[in-house]
Backbone bond lengths (Angstrom), bond angles and torsions (degrees), N, CA, C in turn:
res aa  C-N    CA-C-N  psi(-1)  N-CA   C-N-CA  omega(-1)  CA-C   N-CA-C  phi
1 M - - - 1.460 - - 1.526 111.59 -
2 G 1.307 117.27 -2.34 1.450 119.45 -179.52 1.513 114.20 99.28
3 L 1.316 117.39 9.39 1.466 120.37 176.49 1.522 109.80 -75.57
4 K 1.305 116.00 146.12 1.454 121.22 174.57 1.528 108.54 -83.11
5 D 1.326 115.83 152.64 1.467 119.78 177.48 1.524 111.28 -55.77
6 S 1.320 117.09 -34.70 1.466 121.33 -178.51 1.533 112.24 -69.05
7 E 1.329 117.65 -14.20 1.460 121.64 -179.47 1.529 112.53 -91.58
8 I 1.335 116.81 -4.83 1.461 121.81 -179.25 1.522 107.60 -121.85
9 K 1.324 115.64 125.48 1.467 120.50 -178.89 1.522 110.00 -127.90
10 D 1.345 116.26 143.29 1.463 120.91 172.00 1.524 109.17 -69.59
11 C 1.319 115.53 150.39 1.457 120.62 178.79 1.529 108.81 -136.87
12 V 1.290 117.22 115.05 1.463 126.53 178.45 1.532 114.18 49.34
13 G 1.309 117.82 27.76 1.449 121.54 174.37 1.515 116.52 81.42
14 T 1.321 118.58 -16.65 1.468 120.08 -178.03 1.523 112.81 -125.69
15 G 1.306 118.22 -5.95 1.457 120.45 -176.26 1.514 112.38 -126.37
16 L 1.314 114.24 177.99 1.461 121.73 178.32 1.516 109.66 -135.07
17 I 1.320 115.08 149.87 1.459 122.49 170.87 1.521 106.36 -121.32
18 V 1.320 116.37 127.22 1.460 121.76 178.08 1.516 107.66 -118.28
19 D 1.324 116.53 122.15 1.468 122.03 179.03 1.517 109.75 -104.17
20 I 1.324 115.42 123.29 1.462 121.56 178.94 1.521 107.66 -116.06
21 W 1.314 115.61 107.42 1.462 121.93 178.25 1.513 109.67 -91.94
22 G 1.307 115.75 143.95 1.451 120.17 172.92 1.523 109.99 -67.55
23 T 1.313 115.53 157.65 1.471 120.38 177.62 1.521 111.50 -121.11
24 G 1.333 116.75 6.02 1.460 120.90 179.14 1.527 111.26 -81.65
25 P 1.320 117.02 -176.93 1.466 120.72 178.67 1.522 110.82 -60.35
26 E 1.343 116.07 141.13 1.461 120.07 178.96 1.513 110.48 -68.00
27 E 1.329 114.34 145.48 1.462 120.59 172.70 1.517 108.05 -97.02
28 T 1.303 116.25 142.86 1.460 118.95 176.23 1.516 109.10 -79.18
29 S 1.304 115.13 141.17 1.452 121.70 -179.16 1.516 108.70 -123.60
30 K 1.305 116.18 135.27 1.462 119.86 178.76 1.528 111.21 -64.28
31 S 1.318 116.91 -33.32 1.459 120.20 -176.83 1.527 112.05 -86.17
32 G 1.323 117.61 -20.25 1.456 121.01 -176.39 1.521 113.39 78.72
33 K 1.331 117.14 3.74 1.456 121.08 -179.63 1.523 111.05 -87.05
34 I 1.308 115.46 156.30 1.464 121.48 174.51 1.528 107.93 -81.90
35 D 1.316 116.30 132.25 1.456 120.13 175.45 1.525 108.62 -85.15
36 C 1.325 114.99 137.39 1.457 120.86 -177.87 1.520 109.19 -141.62
37 I 1.320 115.43 141.59 1.455 121.32 170.46 1.520 106.32 -124.91
38 A 1.326 117.19 142.37 1.462 121.32 -179.93 1.519 109.74 -115.54
39 L 1.319 115.19 139.54 1.461 123.03 175.76 1.521 107.35 -120.79
40 R 1.325 117.90 132.34 1.453 120.85 -173.84 1.521 111.07 -127.57
41 A 1.335 115.78 139.82 1.457 121.91 172.67 1.522 107.74 -135.74
42 D 1.316 116.71 136.00 1.465 121.69 -178.85 1.514 111.03 -87.52
43 M 1.328 114.84 144.84 1.459 119.56 173.21 1.526 110.91 -133.58
44 D 1.328 115.22 25.77 1.457 119.26 -179.83 1.526 110.55 -92.82
45 G 1.323 115.67 161.10 1.458 120.79 179.62 1.517 111.65 -89.30
46 L 1.309 115.09 160.24 1.460 122.00 177.42 1.528 108.92 -97.99
47 P 1.330 117.73 146.49 1.466 120.52 -178.72 1.534 111.78 -75.83
48 M 1.321 116.41 74.65 1.465 122.02 177.89 1.523 108.53 -152.99
49 V 1.312 115.24 148.09 1.459 120.50 -179.41 1.527 109.14 -80.40
50 E 1.321 115.71 132.33 1.458 120.55 177.31 1.525 108.95 -80.77
51 N 1.321 116.30 134.76 1.464 120.74 -177.16 1.522 109.85 -113.89
52 N 1.311 116.18 57.76 1.463 122.49 179.14 1.532 109.16 -133.80
53 P 1.316 118.42 65.84 1.470 120.44 -173.62 1.532 114.02 -63.92
54 H 1.319 118.15 -18.09 1.462 121.16 -178.56 1.534 112.79 -79.23
55 L 1.326 117.44 -13.38 1.456 120.43 -179.59 1.522 110.50 -84.44
56 E 1.329 116.90 135.42 1.471 119.94 -178.95 1.521 112.49 -68.18
57 Y 1.339 117.56 -20.14 1.461 120.90 -178.11 1.529 112.00 -105.39
58 T 1.318 118.51 18.75 1.458 122.21 179.12 1.522 110.09 -58.40
59 S 1.315 115.76 137.08 1.458 121.21 178.47 1.519 110.24 -61.25
60 K 1.315 116.19 137.93 1.465 121.90 179.41 1.530 110.86 -100.59
61 T 1.336 118.00 6.45 1.459 122.51 -178.96 1.522 109.44 -118.01
62 D 1.313 115.95 -171.16 1.468 121.02 176.83 1.525 112.04 -88.59
63 Y 1.325 116.97 15.52 1.464 122.53 177.96 1.524 108.73 -124.00
64 A 1.321 116.34 143.15 1.463 120.24 -178.79 1.523 109.84 -142.50
65 H 1.314 114.62 153.31 1.469 121.70 176.28 1.523 107.41 -96.83
66 M 1.338 115.83 93.15 1.454 119.55 -170.52 1.527 114.13 -122.35
67 C 1.316 117.82 12.77 1.468 117.04 -176.76 1.526 112.18 -129.06
68 G 1.306 117.09 40.17 1.457 120.05 172.21 1.511 115.48 80.86
69 H 1.326 118.25 23.82 1.457 119.79 -178.35 1.526 112.04 -59.25
70 D 1.335 117.51 -36.34 1.464 119.18 178.25 1.525 110.20 -60.11
71 G 1.324 116.46 -41.13 1.466 120.40 177.16 1.515 111.80 -63.88
72 H 1.340 116.15 -38.68 1.464 120.11 177.82 1.527 110.36 -61.35
73 M 1.328 116.60 -44.24 1.462 120.98 -177.55 1.532 110.79 -65.82
74 V 1.319 116.55 -44.23 1.468 120.24 -179.71 1.525 110.35 -63.58
75 T 1.324 117.16 -42.83 1.466 120.50 178.34 1.522 110.63 -61.27
76 Q 1.318 117.14 -42.79 1.461 121.14 179.72 1.533 111.11 -65.34
77 L 1.337 117.39 -41.54 1.463 120.61 177.99 1.528 111.53 -64.99
78 C 1.326 117.00 -39.69 1.468 120.52 176.75 1.527 110.84 -65.18
79 T 1.316 116.61 -37.08 1.467 120.96 176.82 1.524 110.06 -62.27
80 I 1.331 116.77 -42.83 1.467 120.18 177.33 1.522 110.12 -60.10
81 R 1.320 117.10 -44.02 1.474 121.07 -179.83 1.531 110.62 -59.23
82 V 1.320 117.30 -46.21 1.468 121.31 179.74 1.531 110.09 -62.78
83 L 1.328 116.93 -45.14 1.467 120.23 179.96 1.521 111.70 -61.76
84 L 1.329 116.72 -40.60 1.466 119.47 178.75 1.522 111.12 -64.69
85 N 1.316 116.68 -35.85 1.465 120.27 178.24 1.527 112.22 -70.48
86 C 1.334 117.03 -21.48 1.472 122.08 -178.05 1.522 113.00 -107.38
87 R 1.304 118.07 7.32 1.463 121.74 -175.40 1.522 113.38 -50.48
88 G 1.297 116.81 -39.33 1.459 121.27 -178.69 1.516 113.72 -66.10
89 Q 1.323 117.55 -18.33 1.456 121.97 178.16 1.526 111.83 -91.71
90 M 1.332 116.27 -8.61 1.463 121.47 177.93 1.525 108.38 -95.10
91 P 1.328 118.42 133.36 1.463 119.97 176.80 1.533 111.23 -59.05
92 A 1.325 116.07 146.57 1.462 121.53 -175.94 1.522 112.99 -64.16
93 N 1.310 118.79 -20.24 1.463 120.52 179.20 1.535 111.72 -99.05
94 K 1.321 116.52 22.06 1.472 121.93 177.47 1.527 108.73 -118.24
95 L 1.319 115.37 142.31 1.446 122.08 -173.53 1.522 110.80 -129.72
96 V 1.327 116.17 137.62 1.459 121.80 166.54 1.521 105.86 -112.50
97 R 1.327 115.77 119.87 1.475 121.27 179.45 1.520 107.24 -104.76
98 V 1.329 115.25 122.06 1.465 121.27 -178.09 1.526 107.64 -106.07
99 L 1.318 115.83 124.56 1.462 121.95 -175.54 1.520 110.68 -111.95
100 F 1.316 114.93 126.55 1.457 121.75 175.16 1.522 108.50 -112.62
């Protein structure tokens, strides 16, 4: 999507953090702090046995992805795409942190 390696970080071995900084003119802040908003989507399994033996991707453990995690991931990836397309409209001292 055009992200730099420095904008993607591993998180606790199973997750990712993606930082999207604005590239527009900086806004002045009375506090001098960087403004940040975080968006989070889960990709962990639930502690339940999947009962779909006919599926080639059926979980082989006592954990299953049964609550729309694929949809969460796709929505989060689409959000990143939109943010990257709008980066120039975001002030350079503003950050959107996307957590997977």
